[in-house]
SEGU-770337 format. One record per residue (C-alpha): y, z, x; residue number from 1. Coordinates in nm, 3 decimals. Layout:
residues N
Y; Z; X; NUM;
...
end
This chain:
residues 485
-14.141; -6.069; -25.171; 1;
-14.342; -6.064; -24.813; 2;
-14.393; -5.700; -24.883; 3;
-14.566; -5.786; -25.253; 4;
-14.746; -6.026; -25.039; 5;
-14.885; -5.817; -24.808; 6;
-15.017; -5.549; -25.044; 7;
-15.202; -5.809; -25.262; 8;
-15.347; -5.992; -24.965; 9;
-15.418; -5.629; -24.829; 10;
-15.616; -5.598; -25.190; 11;
-15.817; -5.907; -25.165; 12;
-16.033; -5.791; -24.824; 13;
-16.200; -5.537; -24.661; 14;
-16.072; -5.311; -24.387; 15;
-16.081; -5.469; -24.007; 16;
-16.229; -5.267; -23.774; 17;
-15.958; -5.084; -23.650; 18;
-15.838; -5.036; -23.987; 19;
-16.151; -4.825; -24.086; 20;
-16.162; -4.683; -23.775; 21;
-15.787; -4.489; -23.802; 22;
-15.902; -4.407; -24.161; 23;
-16.194; -4.210; -23.995; 24;
-15.924; -4.076; -23.765; 25;
-15.747; -3.938; -24.128; 26;
-16.113; -3.863; -24.276; 27;
-16.138; -3.611; -23.956; 28;
-15.780; -3.432; -23.886; 29;
-15.752; -3.329; -23.501; 30;
-15.512; -3.310; -23.260; 31;
-15.547; -3.611; -23.130; 32;
-15.835; -3.852; -23.032; 33;
-15.996; -4.046; -22.757; 34;
-15.847; -4.385; -22.794; 35;
-15.511; -4.310; -22.951; 36;
-15.297; -4.020; -23.027; 37;
-15.299; -3.883; -23.377; 38;
-15.038; -3.990; -23.577; 39;
-15.149; -4.365; -23.765; 40;
-15.397; -4.081; -23.870; 41;
-15.218; -3.768; -23.952; 42;
-14.978; -4.029; -24.145; 43;
-15.268; -4.175; -24.407; 44;
-15.432; -3.827; -24.449; 45;
-15.288; -3.740; -24.784; 46;
-15.372; -4.077; -24.902; 47;
-15.745; -4.029; -24.774; 48;
-15.743; -3.686; -24.886; 49;
-15.643; -3.758; -25.246; 50;
-15.876; -4.039; -25.258; 51;
-15.661; -4.327; -25.325; 52;
-15.808; -4.701; -25.376; 53;
-15.837; -4.875; -25.070; 54;
-15.587; -5.155; -25.183; 55;
-15.309; -4.803; -25.233; 56;
-15.361; -4.773; -24.855; 57;
-15.269; -5.103; -24.788; 58;
-14.932; -5.002; -24.891; 59;
-14.842; -4.772; -24.667; 60;
-14.901; -5.060; -24.360; 61;
-14.664; -5.303; -24.613; 62;
-14.364; -5.078; -24.593; 63;
-14.376; -4.956; -24.254; 64;
-14.315; -5.350; -24.156; 65;
-14.031; -5.384; -24.432; 66;
-13.870; -5.097; -24.270; 67;
-13.912; -5.236; -23.940; 68;
-13.770; -5.562; -24.041; 69;
-13.470; -5.405; -24.195; 70;
-13.405; -5.172; -23.942; 71;
-13.362; -5.464; -23.692; 72;
-13.089; -5.650; -23.943; 73;
-12.898; -5.340; -23.928; 74;
-12.874; -5.292; -23.589; 75;
-12.819; -5.633; -23.511; 76;
-12.505; -5.643; -23.715; 77;
-12.408; -5.277; -23.545; 78;
-12.427; -5.366; -23.203; 79;
-12.299; -5.713; -23.226; 80;
-12.020; -5.564; -23.479; 81;
-11.872; -5.328; -23.244; 82;
-11.845; -5.619; -22.953; 83;
-11.577; -5.871; -22.903; 84;
-11.786; -6.135; -23.163; 85;
-11.708; -6.177; -23.525; 86;
-11.822; -6.050; -23.842; 87;
-11.992; -6.395; -23.943; 88;
-12.179; -6.450; -23.592; 89;
-12.327; -6.098; -23.646; 90;
-12.407; -6.150; -24.002; 91;
-12.587; -6.444; -23.870; 92;
-12.706; -6.345; -23.551; 93;
-12.884; -6.069; -23.768; 94;
-12.983; -6.289; -24.039; 95;
-13.170; -6.506; -23.781; 96;
-13.312; -6.182; -23.641; 97;
-13.433; -6.134; -23.940; 98;
-13.607; -6.459; -23.968; 99;
-13.731; -6.438; -23.589; 100;
-13.980; -6.189; -23.710; 101;
-14.076; -6.266; -24.071; 102;
-14.182; -6.588; -23.912; 103;
-14.397; -6.460; -23.633; 104;
-14.752; -6.467; -23.747; 105;
-14.919; -6.134; -23.603; 106;
-14.669; -5.966; -23.739; 107;
-14.785; -6.016; -24.080; 108;
-15.179; -5.909; -24.006; 109;
-14.948; -5.563; -23.881; 110;
-14.788; -5.532; -24.227; 111;
-15.135; -5.599; -24.390; 112;
-15.313; -5.322; -24.191; 113;
-15.190; -4.974; -24.004; 114;
-15.243; -4.959; -23.652; 115;
-15.055; -4.779; -23.428; 116;
-14.843; -5.060; -23.344; 117;
-14.748; -5.110; -23.689; 118;
-14.558; -4.768; -23.674; 119;
-14.437; -4.798; -23.287; 120;
-14.319; -5.100; -23.396; 121;
-14.112; -4.917; -23.639; 122;
-13.994; -4.654; -23.442; 123;
-13.913; -4.858; -23.144; 124;
-13.605; -4.993; -23.365; 125;
-13.481; -4.642; -23.464; 126;
-13.526; -4.542; -23.059; 127;
-13.296; -4.808; -22.961; 128;
-13.030; -4.762; -23.277; 129;
-13.004; -4.408; -23.181; 130;
-12.988; -4.484; -22.811; 131;
-12.716; -4.728; -22.879; 132;
-12.518; -4.477; -23.063; 133;
-12.550; -4.240; -22.735; 134;
-12.451; -4.480; -22.524; 135;
-12.113; -4.515; -22.685; 136;
-12.022; -4.116; -22.719; 137;
-11.942; -3.914; -22.397; 138;
-12.305; -3.727; -22.340; 139;
-12.148; -3.353; -22.364; 140;
-12.121; -3.397; -22.771; 141;
-12.336; -3.475; -23.043; 142;
-12.652; -3.194; -23.009; 143;
-12.772; -3.358; -23.318; 144;
-12.786; -3.716; -23.159; 145;
-12.986; -3.596; -22.889; 146;
-13.253; -3.432; -23.101; 147;
-13.293; -3.723; -23.332; 148;
-13.314; -3.911; -23.039; 149;
-13.615; -3.637; -22.886; 150;
-13.794; -3.653; -23.248; 151;
-13.781; -4.029; -23.272; 152;
-13.939; -4.004; -22.886; 153;
-14.148; -3.749; -22.997; 154;
-14.319; -3.931; -23.300; 155;
-14.315; -4.283; -23.089; 156;
-14.552; -4.068; -22.849; 157;
-14.793; -3.951; -23.149; 158;
-14.813; -4.304; -23.227; 159;
-14.934; -4.513; -22.899; 160;
-14.916; -4.415; -22.553; 161;
-14.719; -4.743; -22.450; 162;
-14.414; -4.505; -22.617; 163;
-14.374; -4.466; -22.250; 164;
-14.245; -4.780; -22.225; 165;
-13.940; -4.718; -22.513; 166;
-13.876; -4.392; -22.310; 167;
-13.813; -4.582; -21.979; 168;
-13.578; -4.855; -22.164; 169;
-13.352; -4.548; -22.354; 170;
-13.341; -4.387; -22.004; 171;
-13.192; -4.681; -21.813; 172;
-12.974; -4.816; -22.091; 173;
-12.814; -4.462; -22.113; 174;
-12.781; -4.414; -21.688; 175;
-12.601; -4.759; -21.745; 176;
-12.350; -4.621; -21.977; 177;
-12.280; -4.286; -21.859; 178;
-12.457; -4.254; -21.472; 179;
-12.648; -3.976; -21.315; 180;
-12.377; -3.717; -21.428; 181;
-12.517; -3.806; -21.745; 182;
-12.877; -3.560; -21.603; 183;
-12.563; -3.278; -21.593; 184;
-12.544; -3.219; -21.998; 185;
-12.770; -3.028; -22.199; 186;
-12.811; -3.306; -22.460; 187;
-13.068; -3.528; -22.262; 188;
-13.284; -3.232; -22.148; 189;
-13.289; -3.106; -22.515; 190;
-13.418; -3.408; -22.629; 191;
-13.686; -3.424; -22.339; 192;
-13.787; -3.104; -22.466; 193;
-13.871; -3.216; -22.780; 194;
-14.029; -3.511; -22.749; 195;
-14.257; -3.320; -22.516; 196;
-14.320; -3.052; -22.778; 197;
-14.389; -3.316; -23.051; 198;
-14.649; -3.471; -22.814; 199;
-14.822; -3.161; -22.698; 200;
-15.090; -3.203; -22.935; 201;
-15.227; -3.490; -22.745; 202;
-15.185; -3.294; -22.410; 203;
-15.401; -2.948; -22.539; 204;
-15.626; -3.203; -22.720; 205;
-15.690; -3.404; -22.349; 206;
-15.674; -3.057; -22.169; 207;
-15.975; -2.933; -22.418; 208;
-16.143; -3.254; -22.379; 209;
-16.152; -3.300; -21.989; 210;
-15.829; -3.562; -21.977; 211;
-16.047; -3.774; -22.141; 212;
-15.813; -4.020; -22.310; 213;
-15.570; -4.102; -22.002; 214;
-15.940; -4.174; -21.790; 215;
-15.994; -4.409; -22.073; 216;
-15.619; -4.570; -22.082; 217;
-15.605; -4.617; -21.675; 218;
-15.947; -4.771; -21.649; 219;
-15.882; -5.017; -21.985; 220;
-15.560; -5.069; -21.828; 221;
-15.652; -5.135; -21.453; 222;
-15.881; -5.422; -21.570; 223;
-16.042; -5.590; -21.294; 224;
-15.943; -5.862; -21.027; 225;
-15.599; -6.055; -21.053; 226;
-15.644; -6.363; -21.199; 227;
-15.338; -6.666; -21.276; 228;
-15.551; -6.819; -21.548; 229;
-15.575; -6.470; -21.725; 230;
-15.186; -6.441; -21.703; 231;
-15.133; -6.797; -21.854; 232;
-15.413; -6.735; -22.136; 233;
-15.160; -6.431; -22.182; 234;
-14.843; -6.656; -22.220; 235;
-15.021; -6.911; -22.436; 236;
-15.165; -6.663; -22.687; 237;
-14.811; -6.501; -22.721; 238;
-14.674; -6.788; -22.789; 239;
-14.874; -6.883; -23.053; 240;
-14.883; -6.529; -23.223; 241;
-14.568; -6.489; -23.224; 242;
-14.373; -6.849; -23.204; 243;
-14.108; -6.975; -23.029; 244;
-13.809; -6.847; -23.195; 245;
-13.821; -6.461; -23.025; 246;
-13.779; -6.661; -22.708; 247;
-13.443; -6.728; -22.766; 248;
-13.368; -6.360; -22.695; 249;
-13.323; -6.493; -22.315; 250;
-13.008; -6.735; -22.463; 251;
-12.921; -6.400; -22.642; 252;
-12.907; -6.188; -22.296; 253;
-12.729; -6.455; -22.138; 254;
-12.501; -6.461; -22.394; 255;
-12.452; -6.105; -22.496; 256;
-12.176; -5.813; -22.339; 257;
-12.303; -5.625; -22.097; 258;
-12.386; -5.328; -22.315; 259;
-12.598; -5.516; -22.538; 260;
-12.783; -5.698; -22.257; 261;
-12.885; -5.304; -22.174; 262;
-13.103; -5.326; -22.467; 263;
-13.348; -5.600; -22.316; 264;
-13.499; -5.305; -22.125; 265;
-13.685; -5.230; -22.477; 266;
-13.811; -5.547; -22.435; 267;
-13.850; -5.639; -22.077; 268;
-14.045; -5.321; -21.935; 269;
-14.326; -5.382; -22.180; 270;
-14.356; -5.763; -22.172; 271;
-14.306; -5.741; -21.788; 272;
-14.600; -5.450; -21.750; 273;
-14.836; -5.574; -22.020; 274;
-14.791; -5.949; -21.905; 275;
-14.917; -5.837; -21.524; 276;
-15.212; -5.650; -21.650; 277;
-15.316; -5.942; -21.886; 278;
-15.383; -6.084; -21.508; 279;
-15.680; -5.830; -21.515; 280;
-15.835; -5.923; -21.787; 281;
-15.656; -5.644; -22.002; 282;
-15.483; -5.714; -22.312; 283;
-15.473; -5.762; -22.694; 284;
-15.200; -5.977; -22.867; 285;
-15.074; -5.726; -23.084; 286;
-14.966; -5.504; -22.817; 287;
-14.685; -5.668; -22.725; 288;
-14.577; -5.622; -23.082; 289;
-14.308; -5.387; -23.067; 290;
-14.182; -5.522; -22.752; 291;
-14.080; -5.899; -22.959; 292;
-13.922; -5.651; -23.202; 293;
-13.693; -5.517; -22.992; 294;
-13.600; -5.869; -22.829; 295;
-13.525; -5.965; -23.191; 296;
-13.153; -5.887; -23.215; 297;
-13.081; -6.068; -22.862; 298;
-13.291; -6.364; -23.024; 299;
-13.108; -6.332; -23.348; 300;
-12.795; -6.376; -23.141; 301;
-12.957; -6.673; -22.922; 302;
-13.027; -6.849; -23.208; 303;
-12.701; -6.785; -23.390; 304;
-12.546; -6.975; -23.123; 305;
-12.777; -7.223; -23.123; 306;
-12.697; -7.333; -23.461; 307;
-12.317; -7.257; -23.412; 308;
-12.380; -7.526; -23.161; 309;
-12.528; -7.808; -23.361; 310;
-12.900; -7.728; -23.343; 311;
-12.966; -7.620; -23.707; 312;
-13.181; -7.884; -23.777; 313;
-13.433; -7.796; -23.491; 314;
-13.392; -7.436; -23.583; 315;
-13.502; -7.530; -23.899; 316;
-13.804; -7.743; -23.796; 317;
-13.905; -7.474; -23.564; 318;
-13.874; -7.218; -23.871; 319;
-14.116; -7.453; -24.112; 320;
-14.372; -7.467; -23.863; 321;
-14.348; -7.114; -23.815; 322;
-14.353; -7.037; -24.190; 323;
-14.696; -7.274; -24.215; 324;
-14.836; -7.074; -23.932; 325;
-14.793; -6.761; -24.135; 326;
-14.906; -6.872; -24.443; 327;
-15.201; -7.048; -24.304; 328;
-15.290; -6.749; -24.108; 329;
-15.273; -6.507; -24.440; 330;
-15.473; -6.820; -24.630; 331;
-15.764; -6.841; -24.351; 332;
-15.767; -6.473; -24.361; 333;
-15.806; -6.455; -24.772; 334;
-16.071; -6.732; -24.766; 335;
-16.256; -6.632; -24.458; 336;
-16.156; -6.956; -24.230; 337;
-16.225; -7.221; -24.495; 338;
-16.217; -7.535; -24.430; 339;
-16.202; -7.491; -24.062; 340;
-16.484; -7.211; -23.999; 341;
-16.789; -7.341; -24.190; 342;
-17.023; -7.124; -24.379; 343;
-17.329; -7.031; -24.249; 344;
-17.670; -6.830; -24.390; 345;
-17.832; -6.737; -24.062; 346;
-17.972; -6.452; -23.984; 347;
-17.884; -6.428; -23.638; 348;
-17.574; -6.486; -23.430; 349;
-17.420; -6.727; -23.760; 350;
-17.152; -7.014; -23.641; 351;
-16.859; -6.836; -23.483; 352;
-16.606; -6.740; -23.744; 353;
-16.344; -6.503; -23.696; 354;
-16.250; -6.413; -24.048; 355;
-16.607; -6.289; -24.144; 356;
-16.590; -5.979; -24.067; 357;
-16.354; -5.893; -24.305; 358;
-16.621; -5.897; -24.579; 359;
-16.948; -5.724; -24.706; 360;
-16.853; -5.423; -24.488; 361;
-16.841; -5.246; -24.844; 362;
-17.155; -5.372; -24.989; 363;
-17.332; -5.274; -24.628; 364;
-17.197; -4.921; -24.672; 365;
-17.335; -4.893; -25.014; 366;
-17.643; -5.044; -24.933; 367;
-17.738; -4.847; -24.625; 368;
-17.647; -4.527; -24.805; 369;
-17.852; -4.544; -25.104; 370;
-18.142; -4.663; -24.833; 371;
-18.076; -4.351; -24.600; 372;
-18.138; -4.158; -24.922; 373;
-18.451; -4.297; -25.083; 374;
-18.629; -4.315; -24.691; 375;
-18.483; -3.937; -24.630; 376;
-18.259; -4.037; -24.299; 377;
-17.964; -3.812; -24.251; 378;
-17.796; -4.048; -24.002; 379;
-17.713; -4.423; -23.960; 380;
-17.727; -4.632; -23.624; 381;
-17.575; -4.911; -23.464; 382;
-17.616; -5.052; -23.132; 383;
-17.213; -5.151; -23.085; 384;
-16.917; -4.876; -23.183; 385;
-16.688; -5.177; -23.303; 386;
-17.013; -5.188; -23.562; 387;
-16.989; -4.824; -23.655; 388;
-16.603; -4.787; -23.787; 389;
-16.685; -5.009; -24.127; 390;
-17.010; -4.779; -24.219; 391;
-16.879; -4.490; -24.088; 392;
-16.606; -4.562; -24.349; 393;
-16.779; -4.685; -24.671; 394;
-17.100; -4.501; -24.609; 395;
-16.932; -4.177; -24.563; 396;
-17.035; -3.910; -24.561; 397;
-17.352; -4.018; -24.343; 398;
-17.302; -4.019; -23.989; 399;
-17.322; -4.307; -23.756; 400;
-17.471; -4.300; -23.408; 401;
-17.369; -4.547; -23.139; 402;
-17.687; -4.616; -22.980; 403;
-17.519; -4.745; -22.659; 404;
-17.447; -4.585; -22.298; 405;
-17.064; -4.583; -22.315; 406;
-16.843; -4.278; -22.462; 407;
-16.640; -4.355; -22.776; 408;
-16.499; -4.101; -23.030; 409;
-16.804; -4.173; -23.227; 410;
-16.950; -3.951; -22.906; 411;
-16.711; -3.674; -23.046; 412;
-16.774; -3.658; -23.371; 413;
-17.126; -3.695; -23.365; 414;
-17.385; -3.534; -23.119; 415;
-17.617; -3.794; -22.954; 416;
-17.952; -3.869; -23.100; 417;
-18.180; -3.629; -23.031; 418;
-18.542; -3.715; -22.868; 419;
-18.721; -3.777; -23.153; 420;
-18.461; -3.860; -23.390; 421;
-18.478; -4.093; -23.729; 422;
-18.218; -4.270; -23.839; 423;
-18.154; -4.629; -24.060; 424;
-18.050; -4.923; -23.845; 425;
-17.767; -5.180; -23.975; 426;
-17.768; -5.498; -23.812; 427;
-17.463; -5.763; -23.871; 428;
-17.564; -6.145; -23.775; 429;
-17.233; -6.241; -23.610; 430;
-17.335; -5.939; -23.341; 431;
-17.710; -5.907; -23.393; 432;
-17.900; -5.736; -23.103; 433;
-18.238; -5.698; -23.101; 434;
-18.445; -5.424; -23.242; 435;
-18.429; -5.102; -22.994; 436;
-18.767; -5.020; -22.902; 437;
-18.931; -4.773; -22.680; 438;
-18.868; -4.685; -22.392; 439;
-18.511; -4.751; -22.481; 440;
-18.540; -4.727; -22.877; 441;
-18.757; -4.582; -23.125; 442;
-19.115; -4.526; -23.154; 443;
-19.121; -4.740; -23.473; 444;
-18.906; -4.938; -23.675; 445;
-18.966; -5.094; -24.064; 446;
-18.757; -5.368; -24.207; 447;
-18.613; -5.230; -24.540; 448;
-18.407; -5.508; -24.663; 449;
-18.149; -5.738; -24.615; 450;
-17.781; -5.823; -24.754; 451;
-17.664; -6.172; -24.753; 452;
-17.294; -6.198; -24.752; 453;
-17.112; -6.449; -24.924; 454;
-16.734; -6.514; -25.008; 455;
-16.595; -6.772; -25.248; 456;
-16.967; -6.907; -25.248; 457;
-16.950; -6.973; -24.912; 458;
-17.254; -6.769; -24.686; 459;
-17.046; -6.610; -24.444; 460;
-17.309; -6.310; -24.232; 461;
-17.618; -6.073; -24.301; 462;
-17.655; -5.738; -24.266; 463;
-18.051; -5.598; -24.186; 464;
-18.133; -5.263; -24.255; 465;
-18.415; -5.071; -24.074; 466;
-18.577; -4.773; -24.094; 467;
-18.645; -4.632; -23.715; 468;
-18.821; -4.323; -23.629; 469;
-18.896; -4.123; -23.303; 470;
-18.581; -4.213; -23.083; 471;
-18.672; -4.174; -22.691; 472;
-18.343; -4.221; -22.563; 473;
-18.241; -4.412; -22.239; 474;
-18.040; -4.683; -22.472; 475;
-18.023; -5.052; -22.386; 476;
-17.851; -5.276; -22.617; 477;
-18.005; -5.620; -22.586; 478;
-17.785; -5.912; -22.779; 479;
-18.051; -6.138; -22.985; 480;
-18.025; -6.503; -22.906; 481;
-17.987; -6.749; -23.171; 482;
-18.297; -6.814; -23.331; 483;
-18.515; -6.535; -23.195; 484;
-18.653; -6.333; -23.516; 485;
end
């Protein structure tokens, strides 16, 4: 049922900036990319090549989301059924684990749009299941299982760089089960070799591109000076994004046998590292999604025991509140924030609305393509890379030049604008910039058209389109102040 909700909701709204960016990956297959490994693009390539409708593209993340939850349910039942616990407790814990994930608001966003984290959630569950199996058999047997582990780790590594956290968790779990004697057997080394072979496209691409991706990730993760207030903000955002039910993993860990406790590494390592990095101002809420998915089996056990102890009523209240939060989030996305985010017809800096950027880009891309053709302009231009992905997708095959002094994936896709170059400049009211003029822009620009964006009769945003000529380089984008023409 929820999968159908995801598909229908996805069909009713436009692409997010990240979704469009990864669809551009699929449009330009490569060994890897500047900001992420390639699997999120590779897996969508057949659909993009077949030119399926945008609504059909949203089926893929919905199915991955469903597979992730189904995997958690099976894993929870399996690991608890093998312990000195009743079958009824294992079934109850699996059901509660499923509920905790289904009622986590942010996970529904990952079920609507395909992000690297959507894939990594699924691979994390599969890696945990394979690791559990290898923990309970002699390391000298089961070559096929070791190869499966290597394949899963390789696919995780092709999804996102933070898959390294899962690899560390695998090592700790297996060492706890078998000790250092594990490394005398060929199985773990076969898994390592296969995993490295699968992620080798990322290594080859980075070798060919001066290791720009690793340098970017290291700088991106370092952030600024550590501040306690940033860490507190991280904790609060995590609680709101995933809900309190998953916090029952702490109680589940305390109640679990030692072998099951080992699986907590899959959640503790990424949550610990990302929590610490958040103190430097680095981090987005969805980065921890695979960690919370990994915590779900223990959360299910904790919730099942609380239910046995007579707390079922309170758990239902918490579940109801989380269900309300999930419903509200999807409703806000579908209504562009109504009634909390009001509409605005300001052409520059309208009232803030985090849901406004889900609407209007398809129309803007089509209009930009038509205006560029009419004016004889061979490229589009924007002044921030986050404005480029939707236009790159909806106005394809026109290239999009990003007019800022910053290296991005678009720097690899399109050569920098040369002196004397012309372009159709596109400006969006929620991130409006001054028209770039010489010496930090063009010698002349002319307003061609504007596009007001409405949703359900409410104004959301507007686009402005300029024909600009004679690029002089040295970009220095300046955000437009409210009320500035």
